[in-house]
VEXDREN-2710 file (C-alpha; in Angstrom, 1 decimal):
% VEXDREN-2710
k/r/px/py/pz
1/MET/68.3/61.8/114.0
2/ARG/68.8/64.9/116.0
3/SER/70.0/68.0/114.1
4/TYR/73.5/68.1/115.7
5/GLU/74.1/64.3/115.8
6/PHE/76.2/64.1/112.7
7/ALA/78.5/67.0/113.7
8/ASP/78.8/65.8/117.3
9/ASP/79.7/62.3/116.2
10/TYR/82.2/63.6/113.7
11/ARG/84.0/65.8/116.4
12/LYS/84.1/62.9/118.9
13/ASN/86.2/60.8/116.5
14/ASP/89.5/62.7/117.0
15/ALA/91.4/60.5/114.6
16/ILE/89.0/61.5/111.7
17/ARG/89.1/65.1/112.7
18/ARG/92.9/65.2/112.6
19/ALA/93.0/63.3/109.3
20/ASP/90.5/65.6/107.6
21/VAL/91.0/69.1/109.0
22/GLY/94.1/69.1/111.0
23/ILE/96.6/70.5/108.5
24/GLY/94.9/73.7/107.3
25/PRO/93.3/75.0/104.1
26/TYR/96.2/74.9/101.7
27/LYS/97.1/71.2/101.9
28/ARG/93.8/69.6/102.1
29/PRO/94.3/65.8/102.7
30/PRO/92.4/63.0/101.0
31/ILE/89.0/62.4/102.5
32/SER/89.1/59.5/104.9
33/ALA/87.1/56.3/104.5
34/SER/85.1/57.1/107.6
35/HIS/84.3/60.6/106.2
36/THR/83.3/59.0/102.8
37/GLN/80.9/56.7/104.6
38/MET/79.3/59.6/106.4
39/ILE/78.9/61.6/103.1
40/ARG/77.2/58.6/101.5
41/LYS/74.8/58.4/104.5
42/TYR/74.2/62.1/104.8
43/PRO/74.1/63.9/101.3
44/MET/76.0/67.1/100.9
45/ARG/74.1/70.4/101.3
46/ASN/74.8/73.6/99.5
47/ILE/74.8/76.5/102.0
48/ALA/74.7/80.2/101.0
49/LEU/76.1/82.6/103.5
50/THR/75.5/86.4/103.7
51/LEU/78.2/88.2/105.5
52/LYS/79.8/91.6/106.0
53/TYR/83.4/92.6/106.7
54/LEU/85.9/95.4/107.1
55/GLY/88.7/94.6/104.6
56/THR/91.5/96.7/106.1
57/ALA/93.3/93.8/107.7
58/TYR/92.9/91.4/104.8
59/HIS/94.5/90.9/101.4
60/GLY/91.1/90.6/99.6
61/TRP/88.8/87.7/99.4
62/GLN/90.8/85.1/97.4
63/VAL/92.6/82.4/99.4
64/GLN/96.4/82.9/99.1
65/LYS/99.3/80.9/100.5
66/THR/101.3/83.6/102.1
67/VAL/98.8/86.3/103.4
68/THR/95.6/86.4/105.4
69/THR/92.4/86.8/103.3
70/VAL/88.7/86.9/104.1
71/GLY/88.1/83.7/102.2
72/GLN/90.7/81.8/104.1
73/THR/89.5/83.0/107.4
74/LEU/85.9/82.0/106.6
75/GLU/87.0/78.6/105.4
76/GLU/88.9/77.9/108.6
77/ALA/85.9/78.9/110.7
78/ALA/83.5/76.8/108.7
79/ALA/85.8/73.7/108.9
80/ALA/85.9/74.1/112.7
81/VAL/82.1/74.2/112.8
82/VAL/81.2/71.4/110.4
83/GLY/84.1/69.1/111.1
84/HIS/85.5/68.6/107.6
85/PRO/87.5/70.7/105.0
86/VAL/85.5/73.4/103.4
87/HIS/85.9/75.3/100.1
88/MET/84.2/78.7/99.9
89/THR/83.0/80.2/96.6
90/GLY/82.7/84.0/96.9
91/CYS/80.6/86.4/94.9
92/GLY/83.7/88.4/93.8
93/ARG/87.4/88.8/94.3
94/THR/87.5/92.0/96.3
95/ASP/90.9/93.6/96.5
96/ALA/93.1/94.1/99.6
97/GLY/91.6/96.8/101.9
98/VAL/88.1/96.8/100.2
99/HIS/85.1/96.3/102.4
100/ALA/81.7/94.6/102.0
101/ARG/78.5/95.7/103.6
102/VAL/77.1/92.6/102.0
103/TYR/78.8/89.6/100.5
104/VAL/77.6/86.1/99.5
105/ALA/79.6/82.9/99.7
106/ASN/78.5/79.3/99.4
107/PHE/80.0/76.0/100.5
108/ARG/79.1/72.3/100.6
109/THR/78.8/70.3/103.8
110/SER/77.5/67.0/105.0
111/ALA/76.9/68.4/108.5
112/ARG/73.2/68.6/109.6
113/ILE/73.5/71.8/111.5
114/PRO/70.2/73.9/111.0
115/CYS/70.7/77.0/108.9
116/ASP/69.4/79.3/111.6
117/ARG/72.3/78.2/113.9
118/ILE/75.1/78.4/111.3
119/PRO/75.7/82.2/111.6
120/TYR/76.0/81.9/115.4
121/ALA/78.4/79.0/115.2
122/LEU/80.6/80.6/112.5
123/ASN/80.7/83.9/114.4
124/THR/82.2/82.3/117.4
125/HIS/85.2/81.3/115.3
126/LEU/85.5/84.5/113.3
127/PRO/87.4/87.8/114.2
128/GLU/85.3/90.9/115.0
129/ASP/85.8/92.4/111.5
130/ILE/84.0/89.5/109.7
131/VAL/80.4/88.7/110.6
132/VAL/78.0/86.2/109.1
133/THR/74.4/87.5/109.1
134/ASN/72.5/84.7/107.4
135/ALA/72.7/81.2/106.1
136/MET/70.2/79.3/103.8
137/GLU/70.3/76.0/101.9
138/VAL/70.2/76.5/98.2
139/HIS/70.0/74.1/95.2
140/GLU/73.0/72.0/94.3
141/ASP/74.0/74.1/91.2
142/PHE/73.9/77.5/93.0
143/ASN/77.2/79.4/92.8
144/ALA/77.8/82.6/94.6
145/ILE/79.5/84.2/91.6
146/GLY/77.9/82.4/88.7
147/SER/74.3/82.8/90.0
148/CYS/74.8/86.6/90.6
149/VAL/73.3/88.8/87.9
150/LYS/74.0/92.2/89.3
151/LYS/76.3/93.9/91.8
152/GLU/76.6/97.3/93.3
153/TYR/79.7/99.0/94.7
154/THR/79.8/102.3/96.6
155/TYR/82.9/104.5/96.8
156/LEU/83.2/107.1/99.6
157/ILE/85.2/110.3/99.4
158/TYR/85.7/112.4/102.5
159/ASN/85.9/115.8/100.8
160/SER/87.0/118.3/103.5
161/GLY/89.9/120.5/104.2
162/ILE/90.6/118.8/107.5
163/ARG/91.1/115.0/107.9
164/ASP/88.6/113.0/110.0
165/PRO/90.4/110.1/111.8
166/PHE/87.1/108.1/111.9
167/TYR/87.2/107.9/108.1
168/VAL/90.8/106.5/107.9
169/ASN/90.7/103.4/105.7
170/ARG/86.9/103.9/105.4
171/ALA/86.8/106.8/102.9
172/TRP/89.3/108.5/100.7
173/PHE/90.4/111.8/102.2
174/TYR/90.4/114.4/99.4
175/PRO/90.9/118.0/100.7
176/LYS/90.3/119.9/97.4
177/HIS/86.6/120.7/96.9
178/LEU/84.9/118.5/94.3
179/ASP/81.7/119.6/92.4
180/GLU/79.4/116.5/92.6
181/THR/77.3/117.8/89.8
182/VAL/80.3/117.7/87.4
183/MET/81.1/114.2/88.8
184/GLN/77.6/113.1/88.0
185/ARG/77.9/114.3/84.4
186/ALA/81.0/112.1/84.0
187/ALA/79.3/109.2/85.7
188/ASP/76.4/109.4/83.3
189/CYS/78.8/108.5/80.4
190/PHE/79.5/105.1/82.0
191/ILE/75.8/104.0/81.9
192/GLY/75.0/101.5/79.3
193/THR/76.9/98.6/77.6
194/HIS/80.5/99.5/76.7
195/ASP/84.0/98.2/76.5
196/PHE/85.4/99.2/79.8
197/ALA/89.1/98.5/79.0
198/ALA/89.9/102.1/79.7
199/VAL/89.0/101.8/83.4
200/ARG/90.5/98.4/84.3
201/SER/93.9/97.3/85.6
202/VAL/95.7/94.4/84.0
203/GLY/95.8/91.5/86.5
204/THR/93.2/88.9/85.6
205/ASP/92.4/87.3/82.2
206/VAL/88.9/87.9/81.0
207/LYS/87.2/86.8/77.8
208/SER/85.7/90.2/77.3
209/THR/86.0/93.7/78.7
210/VAL/82.4/94.6/77.8
211/ARG/80.1/95.1/80.7
212/THR/76.7/96.8/81.3
213/VAL/76.4/99.6/83.9
214/TYR/72.8/100.0/85.0
215/ASP/73.1/103.1/87.2
216/TYR/75.7/105.4/88.6
217/LYS/74.7/108.0/91.2
218/VAL/77.0/110.7/92.7
219/GLU/75.6/112.2/95.9
220/ARG/76.9/114.5/98.6
221/ASP/76.0/114.5/102.3
222/GLY/77.9/117.2/104.0
223/ASP/81.6/116.4/103.5
224/LEU/80.9/112.8/102.3
225/ILE/80.5/112.1/98.6
226/SER/79.2/108.7/97.6
227/LEU/79.6/107.2/94.1
228/ARG/77.1/104.2/93.8
229/VAL/77.4/102.1/90.7
230/SER/75.6/98.9/89.7
231/ALA/76.5/96.6/86.8
232/ASN/76.3/93.0/85.6
233/GLY/79.9/92.6/86.4
234/PHE/83.1/94.5/87.1
235/LEU/86.6/94.2/85.7
236/TYR/89.7/94.3/87.9
237/ASN/89.8/97.7/89.7
238/MET/87.0/99.0/87.4
239/ALA/84.9/100.6/90.2
240/ARG/87.9/102.4/91.6
241/ALA/89.1/103.6/88.2
242/MET/85.6/104.9/87.4
243/ALA/85.6/106.9/90.6
244/GLY/89.0/108.3/89.8
245/THR/87.8/109.3/86.4
246/CYS/84.9/111.2/87.9
247/VAL/87.3/113.0/90.2
248/TYR/89.6/114.0/87.3
249/ALA/86.6/115.5/85.5
250/ALA/85.7/117.5/88.6
251/GLU/89.3/118.7/88.8
252/GLY/89.0/120.0/85.2
253/LYS/91.6/117.7/83.7
254/PHE/89.0/116.9/81.0
255/PRO/85.4/117.8/80.4
256/PRO/83.0/115.3/81.9
257/GLU/81.5/114.5/78.5
258/ALA/85.0/113.4/77.3
259/VAL/84.5/110.2/79.4
260/ALA/82.5/108.8/76.5
261/GLN/85.4/109.2/74.1
262/ILE/87.9/107.8/76.6
263/LEU/85.8/104.6/76.8
264/LEU/85.7/104.4/73.0
265/ASN/89.4/104.8/72.7
266/GLY/90.1/102.2/75.4
267/ASP/93.2/104.0/76.6
268/ARG/93.8/103.4/80.3
269/THR/96.3/106.3/80.6
270/ALA/93.6/108.8/79.4
271/ALA/91.2/108.0/82.2
272/GLY/91.5/108.8/85.9
273/PRO/93.6/107.0/88.5
274/THR/92.7/103.9/90.5
275/VAL/91.7/105.5/93.8
276/PRO/92.6/103.9/97.1
277/PRO/90.8/100.7/98.2
278/GLY/89.7/101.9/101.7
279/GLY/86.8/103.9/100.3
280/LEU/85.2/101.0/98.3
281/TYR/82.3/98.9/99.6
282/MET/80.3/96.1/98.0
283/THR/76.8/97.2/98.9
284/GLN/74.1/95.2/97.0
285/LEU/73.8/91.8/95.2
286/TRP/71.1/90.4/93.0
287/TYR/70.6/86.7/92.3
288/ASP/68.6/84.9/89.7
289/ASP/69.7/81.6/88.2
290/GLY/66.2/80.3/87.5
291/LYS/65.9/78.6/90.8
292/ALA/67.4/80.9/93.4
293/VAL/66.1/84.4/93.2
294/PHE/66.9/86.9/95.9
295/HIS/68.5/90.3/96.7
296/VAL/70.8/91.3/99.6
297/GLY/71.7/94.8/100.6
END
């Protein structure tokens, strides 16, 4: 059978197409008998996508009923390409306005489209601020979030007395001079395994607030300060609150070494603020579930 025969046959049957994908992502209908027969004949594949996006126009990744999200937009594009309803599993629930230089999502499909053609097909159905860069078939148990063992976020601060319009919603404009060496001393206190309750916002239920931070680098390049942090996982708003805490230390609101005690006390009000979302980027991901081992970013 030719590579596109399944997808072409599926699209030609308009009755099946209307029944299976015609009413959108929030009210997915029961799978039709014809679709069920096709699935039995052509087993489901698990496809991992690598993408990048500007998050300014979206209310985060997670599909929601009343607002536009990255996950919803990608699901709709994939459904149009493969000819059946699609559920995307993302590597993390990025907040509204947060960006991703790299992001991984996976979905299952019975379509036979070759992986090297999937990015091109999806990008014809996606807006300009979301781009799929790669697709590969992975084992059936691969999960974009569950198989991920390490993530890196980078926060950008435009530290200048004069605003730059090209950094609007791309970096946090902060006119008061910040000493990056003081920020680095504060950042060093986050490295290791700690309870990070002091730098998370209440919003999602988690079994534990303990995480391991592997590295946290603060660097300046002219007026742009980058805070690059990697960990085995992040709590809700954790990366942004960590950045805000480093800024507070540079402002002199508390000594940078006091961050260690703030973590021990677990008091959110003692730490720095949750800085704006536009400066935050997901920048690297590491995968190792015993079968799929790869790095993106």
